N, C-alpha and C positions, 0 to 999 in steps of 0.2 A: 513412381510419383504421378499424380494426376493434376492437371492444370484446370482450375475453375476460375470463375470471375466473381462469385459471391457465395457465401455460406448462408444456411438457414440457422439463425441463432436459436439457442434454447429459449423456449417460450416462458421465461420467468421474468418478473420485474425485480430488478436489483437496486437501482438508484435513480432518482430523479433530481436534477438540480433545482427543481421547484419545491419538491416535498421532502427530499432527503432519502435516506436508505429505507428499503422495504424489509420488514422483518419476516414476511410470510415464507420466502424461499429458505431463510435460515431456520425457521420453525419446522418446515417440512423436511429439510435436508440435514438436520442435526443428526450426528452419528447414532445417538441413543434413540431418537425418534424413528430413524430409518429402520432400525431393527423391529420396532413395534409396528410400523406400517407394513412391512413385509408379512408379519403375522396377521394383521388386519386384512390384507389382500387375500391371504390364504383362506381366512374365515369367510369373507364375502364370496369367494369363488365356489364355496360349497352350496350356495343357494341357486335355485333354478332361475329366479327373476329378481334382479336388484334394480330398484329405482334410485336415481341420484337426484337429490335436492341441493341446488347450488345457490343459496340466497345471496351470497356476497361476491359472486363471480370469481371464486378461488379454485374451482375444479380444474381449470385449464393448467394451472401451475402444477397441481398434483399429477395430472396426466403427463406433463412434460418430464417430471422427475421419476416416475415409477411406471413399470410395465403392468398395465391393468387388463391385458388381453384375456386373462383367465376369468375375469368377472363378467358375468352374463347380464350386461346392462340392458334393461328393457325400456326405460323411459328416463328422460332428463328434464327436470323442471327448474325454472329460474324465477327470481322475484322481480328483477328489473325488466320491464316490458321491452326495453330497447334490445335486450338479448334474446327475446323470443324469436325462434326460427333459425338461430345460428347453430352451427355444427359443434357438438361437444360429445366426446366418447363415441363418435361415429353416428350420432343421431341428431335430428332436428330438435331443438329445445322447445319445451312447452311452458305455458304460464303456470305459476304455482297454484292457481285455482284449479288446475286439472288434477292435482293430487287426489282429489276425491273420487276420480274415476279410473285411476290406474289399478292394475293388478300386479302386485309384487309380494314377494316373500320377505324382502328386507328393503329398508330405505337407508341410503348412505347420505348423510348430511355433510357436505364438504365445507366445514367451518369449525373453528375452535370456539370455545365459549358458546356452545350450541344450545344450551338449555332454553334460553329465551327464544331463540329462533325456532326451536321445535315447538315450544308452547304456543307460538303464534299460529301454527298450522295444525296443531294437534287434532282439531275437530275435522280436518280434511283427510286425515290419514286412515288407511284401511284398518279395521279392527284386528288386533293381535299381530300386526306386522312388527318384525324385529327392527330396532333402530340402532344405527351406528353413526359415528361422526369422527372428525379429526381428534376429538377429545380422547378417543380410545388409544391414541398414540402420543398424548401430550407428556411432557417432562413432569417429573414430580415437583412439588412445591419448593423443595430445597434449591432447585435451580432458578427459581423465579424471584425477581425483585418485586414485581407487581403481580400478585396472584389474582387480582380482580380483572386484569386485562392481559390475556395471554400474549397478544401480539404487540404489547408495549415494547418499543425498541430497547428499553433498558433490560428486558429479559433475555436479549440475544446479543450481548457484548462478546462476540466470538471472532476468531480469526484463524487463519492457517499460517503455519510457520514452516519454512524450508528447514528440515532437520536431518543431520547426517552424523553417523558415528561408524565409520568403516575405513579400512585401508589407511589408517593414520590420520584421517580427517575428522574434525570435531566441530560442534556448534555450541554456542553459548548465548542464550537469550537473557537479556537484562532489561528490567523495567522497574518502575516503582508503583506501589499501591497508592497512586495519586487520587483514587476515588475516596480514600479515607478522609481526605480534606473536605469532601462534600457529603459523605454518607454517615448516617448514624448506625447503620447495620455493620456487621462483620462481613467484609468482602471475602468471597470465596473464589477458588480457582479449580476448575475441573479440566483435566487433560486427557487426550486420547491420541496415542501415537500409532500411525499407520506405516507399514513398510512400503516398498516400491510397488508391490502388487495391489495395495489397498487393503491388506489384511491388518486387523488390529493386533498390535504387539503388546500394548499395555494401556490400561485406564487407571487413573488415580486422581485423588484430591491433594492439592498442595495446601498446607496450613499457613494462613496469613494472619498477621496481627492487625490491630486497629489503627496503628500509626502509618504515616506515609513512609514506608520502609522499602528496602530493595527486594526485588523478586528475581531470583536467578534460576534458570533451568539449563543445566549443562549436560550435554549428551553423554559425556564420560560417566558422570554420576548416575544418570538414569539407566544407562546400559548395565552398570554394576548393580544398581538397586533391584532391577527386575530380571537380572541374569539373562540378558537378551543377546541374540546374535547381532552381527553388524547390520546396519541399516542405512538407507537413504530414502527419506519419505517425507510425510507431512505430520507435523504436530498440531493438533487442533486444540485451541484453548478457549475456555468459556468462563468469563468472570461473572460472578453473581453478587447480589447485594449492593450493586453500584448506585451511584447518583451522579448528576451533572451532565454526563454524556456517555454514549455507548461505544466510543472509539477506543480500540485496543492499540496502544502505542508501545513499541519496544525497539531496542537496539539488538541486532543479531551479529555476533562475531563468528567468523568461520576461521578456524586455526588448525594447524597440523603438528604432527610429531617433528617435522623438519621445518625450516624457515621458508620453504617454497610456497607454503599455504598460509595466507593471511588476508582476510578481507572483512569489511564490515558493511552491513546494510541495515535496513530498518523495517518497520511494519509493512505488511502487505495490505493495501487497501482492501477491506473485507467485502466489497461489493463487486462481483464478477462483471466485467464490461465486454462490450462488443469488440473493441479494438484496443491494442496497446502499441505504442511506438517508442522510439529511442533504443531500439535493438541494433547495435553496430555490427557491420560485417567484420570479419577477422582481418587483422593485419597479416602480412605475409608471414607464414610460419606459425600462426596462431590457430587455435580451434575455439569456436564459440558454441557452447551448448545452451539451448533454451530449456529450462526445467519446467515442464508442464505438470502442474499439480491439480488434478481433478478435484474440484471443490464440491462435488455433488454425489448423491447416492445412485446416479445413473451413469452409464458409460459415455465417454466421448466417442461418437461413431467416426468411422473414416469419412472425411469430408466435413466434420464438425469444426475443425480448426485448420488454419493454413498460414503460410507466410507469403508476403509479396515484397518486392523492392519498393522503397519509397518513391512515389511518382508513377508507379506502374499500375495498370488496371488488372493485371493477371496475378493469380495467386496459385501456389503449389500446396496441395493438401498433405497432411500427415498420412502416411500409408498404413498406420496401425491404430486400432481402437485403444482407448485408455480406460481401464476398469474404474469403477466407482472408487473415489478417494485414492487412486493410484498416482504415482509419480513417474514421469517418462521423459528422458532426455532427447532432445531433437538436435542433431548436428546440423548447424546452419549450412556448412560447406557442402554437405551431401545434397541439399536442396538447391543451393546456389553456388556451384563450384567456382565460378568466376567472380563472385562478389568480393570486394576488398574495401577496407576502411579507406575513405570516410563514407562509403555508401551505407545506407541505413535500411532497415527492414521494418515492416508493419506486421504485427501479430493479429490475425483475424481470429479472435478468441471465442466468439460465439456465446459469450456469457458462461463459459464452462470453468474458468479459472480466475482466482484473485490475481492481483498484480504479479506477474511471473518474474522469477529471477533468471539471470543468465550467468554463465560461468565461462571465463576466458582462461585457456591453457596455452602458455607460450611454448616455444620449441625446447626450452630447458625444463619444462614441467612445472614452472611457477603457475599458481592459480589465484584468481580473484573473482569475486561474485558481486554483481550489482543488480539493479532492477530496471524494468521498463516502466513506463507511465501510461496512464489512461489517455487514449486518444479520443477527444470529444467528438461526438457526431451531431451535436445540437447547436453549435456555435455558427454565427454569421458575422460578416464584417461589421465592425462598429465604427461608423464614420466619426463619432464624437471623439475617439481617441486621438485622431490627428489634430484636433483643435484644442483639446484640454491642456496641451503643453503651454499655452499662453498663460494659464493660471496654475497648472500642476507641475511646472518645471520638467523634470525628467520623466514624470509619470511612472509608468511601469518599469521596474528595475529587476534584473536577474543578477544577484551578487555572486561573484565567482572568486574563490580564493586563488591567490598567487603564492604558492609555497616558496620558501627560501630558494632563490634562483641559483645559489651555488651548489645545490644538490638536486633540485627537481625541475623538470620541464612541465609547464602548465599549458594544457591544450584544451581548447573549447570547440565544440561542434554543435551549432544550432540544430534543433530537432523539431520538425513540424509535429504538432501535437493536437491537431484538429483536422478533420476531413475537409473543412472549408479553407484551410490555409494553403492556397496555391502559390503564394509568395510571402517572403518575410523581409520587410524593409527595416534594416538594422544598422546600428553602429556599436562599436566597442570602446568604452572609456576605461583607461588604466590609471589607477591611483596608487601612490605610495602609502606607507602605513600612517603617515601624518595627514592624509586627506588631500594631498596635492595631485592634481591631474597631470599625468606624465605623457599620455598618448591618447589621441582620438583617431580611431581607425574606422573609416567608413566602409561598410560592407555592401551597401547598395541594396537593391531589391533582389533577394535570393530566390531562385527557382526551387520549388518544392523537391524536385528530384535530383538537383545538382548543387549540393551544398558542400563546401570545402571546410576543412578544419583550420583553426587559427592557432599558431604557436605563439603564446604571449611572450615567452622569453625572447624570441626573435624580434618581436615588435619593440621590446624594451632595449635590446642591444646591451652594450656594456654600460653599467651604471655604477657610480661611486657610492660609498656609504652615506655621504651627505645628501646625495641625490635620491637614494633609495634606502632609507634607514632600515636596518635589520635585514635587508635583502628580501623582504616579503611585502605584499600589498594585496590589492584585489582589483578585479575588473568588473565592469557593469555592462551588461548587454541591454540595450534600450532600443526603442523604436526610432526610426529616422526616415522621414517621408520625402527627403530631398529628391529622390528619383521616383516618387509615387509609391504605390503599393497599398496593402490593406492590413488591418490589425484587428484582433479580437480580445486582446488581454491575456490570452493563454499561451504566453511565450515561454518556451522551454529550451534547454540546452544540455548536452552531455559534456561532462568535464573529465579529462583523462590526465593522470599525473604519472610521470615516468621518473623513477629514482635512478639517477646516473651512477650512484655508488653501489647499490645492491642489484640493480637490474629489475627490481620488483616494480610493478605498476598497479594502479587502482583506477576505478571509474566511479562516478556518481552523477546524478542528474537532478534537476529541480526546475521549477517554474518561477515566473516573475510575480511581484506584488508591487503595490505602491507603498512607500515607506516614509514615515516620519514627516508628516504634514498634517496640519489641522484641517485641511480641505478634504472633503469626502467625495469619492466617485463610485457610485453603486455600493458594493460592499467593501471597498478599499479605503484606507488601509485596514486590513483585517484585524479583528479583535478576537482573542480567545474566549472572552466572556463579555456579553453586552454588545451594543451597537458600535460600529466603527466611529471614529478612528481608533486603531490599536496603537498605543504609544508607549507601551511598556514591554518588558522582557521577563520571561520565566522559562529557562531552558534546562533540560535534564542532561547531565553529562555522566555517562557510565565510565568507570575507571578500569584499567587493566587489572587482570586477576593475579598478577605476580610482579615482583620487583624487577624482573628481567624485561618486562613489557611496560613501556611508558605510554601515557595517554597524551595525545596532541589535540589541540583545539584552536580553531581559527575563527575569531569573532569579527564580524563586519558591521560597520555602522553606515548603512546606506541612507540617503535622504533625497526624496523627490523634490522638495523645496528646502531651503536652508533651515536647519533646526538648531538645537543647542550646540554650542561650539565643542563641548566634550561630553562624553557619557559619564555616568556615575555608576559603574558596574561592580556589583558585589559577586565574588566567587565564594560561595558558602559550602564548606566541606561538611558533609553529613556522614554519620556512621550508618551501618546497615539497618538500624532500627529507626532511622529518621531523626536522630538527635544531632543538633548542631555542634560541631567540633571547633570550627574556626571560620572567621570571615576575613577575606582580604579584598580590598577595593582597588580597581584599576580604572584607568581613564583612556578612552579611545576618541580620537578626533572625529568630528563629523566628516563623512566620506572617507574615513580611515579604517584601519583594522588592527587586530592584535593576534599574532601567532605565538602560542605559548605551550609549555609542557607542564604536566602535573608535577613531575619531580623537580622542576625548577621553581615553581611558585610555592609549593609546600615541601618543607624539608622532611628528612627521614623520620624524625621524632614526631612530627605532626601527622605524617602518613601512618605511623604505627598507632597513634592515638585513634585515628579513624578506623583502622582495622580492615579486615576482609570485607568485601562487598560494599565498601564505602562508595559514595557518589557525590557529585557537586551540583548544586543548584546555581544557575547563573541568573541573577536578578538585577533588573534595572528599571526604576520607575520614571526615568527621564526620557527614554527613547526605546525604539524597537530595534534590537540587534538581530542579525541573521548569523547562525552558527554552523560550523562543520566540526565534526569530531573524528578521531581516528586512533590507531594504535601504532607504535613503532618499536621494533626490536633491534636496537643498536644500529649497526650498519647493514642489517640483513634483510629486513622486510618492513612494510608499513601498510596502512590502509586509511581511507578517508570516506566519510559520508556526511550528509547533512543531519542536523540534530532535530529533536522534536521538543515541543513545549507543552505545558499544561497549566 
């Protein structure tokens, strides 16, 4: 291993908090596009002199993703005079007006939708020169929602999924065709499965209907359908014909032939980032594997990614390159043999991977998978947060489930999630299911590199049924400036749940929001559609695939300022085709919660009516709920993760 202090990130633009996601790297790095680009590079390499015309400043990302060393680039011309004289392809760039004086056998226009751009300079081009552009590698129109603008974000609703089918371990992706509620087109789904080495195992189209129906991709069925060997790798998904937004959301269950393997996680944020945090060091006797899924058609070089202990300036690089689209497990203990929970690590990802998963293996072979979160590099301390409590009450809230205390230990570990967070001024509020505050635990001003975990069960102590109805509740992690400190609103924590009956554990993590107040601060309370405040709920709950596996759900009603005394929450059971089977209404107290099971709320006859691949929509027009979902297999294993809405 090699120690470094800083990596050079891949020179691609992925996401800006000001402008949103960038489609260019997705367009250039699409698995089908990459095959065409390699052919294009081979063709360009056959010419003695190739001039590059970069009218939109996109050549740099192309150079970052592909090896163009065989192309004999003679000149590089640009349109923006600010870029004249900069280095590109190893040459000083020239103004586009110099196109008339260059000598070249071919001109490569580094842009999509290039016809208009070429027409603008046609009179400057050498007579008889061969013309090429990114359009020579574009996807066919069947992949495009908007054929008139290739780089429309709706054309690249793509994502990478951790996908495994080997050694008795299986994965099951479940989502809904929620775009059908916005789109008049037939939504399509194209899939490409890569093995651990980045080789394509299968490519196919899934047939979707026009309704808001369930979409299920199970590794067992896919392996059988294509007669594949066992695999652990990446499933690339591309939804077409969409409307509304380009975010691919899904729930991913990881299960096994035995009860030692069960976990659930959710969508990987589809924009590779510089840093990820919330990666825990192992407990004694545990192994933590970070699954690196290369999201690009270029290799991750040695030194491209590394790990560091939270609060340390030194990082240890991975000692092996990772091939394009390949998947590689990194054993945290081999890099940091003395690191132990509750220590945390940062992933210096260099924009090579989407939000990575990590897998914990305990000494008895039990396994569970969770994910890291994007560590922001653009945030600074927001002095207004310390003053808005005068009007915004609790302000930012991170809702944390407390599972029934007679079976589970609920543990929370605050996780710095911004490079600017040198301290976290926090307190933890504990509520019973009826919204009564039971505990106020002051955490003080936590140092970035020295954060301890909090066992909520120990804070509660022994509680009677009348004191703690149902044995469950929730906690809220909020800011507390009584000892000073700074805040930026990007408050995160890792939650770990230990099952005292089965010995199985699970982990999940999330960040804070402002909830259920008519007051607005910046973009909070967030709204799925339209301007804030977001004051309603629409959550998707996938259900267990067999009667032996029940679905658990924990709904929390947080409120930054006092809101409606009770929720009016509909649990709407839907069949696989999006047809409503039955609706049941529950009520949750403000600052309260509800822990429930599918098999308890809906009886066997109702479940049979819903059938295979049924799902539940949790709808509430009176308040914004925050939800966690999971699976439970009797007394043997369980899992938990937060839900998504649409």
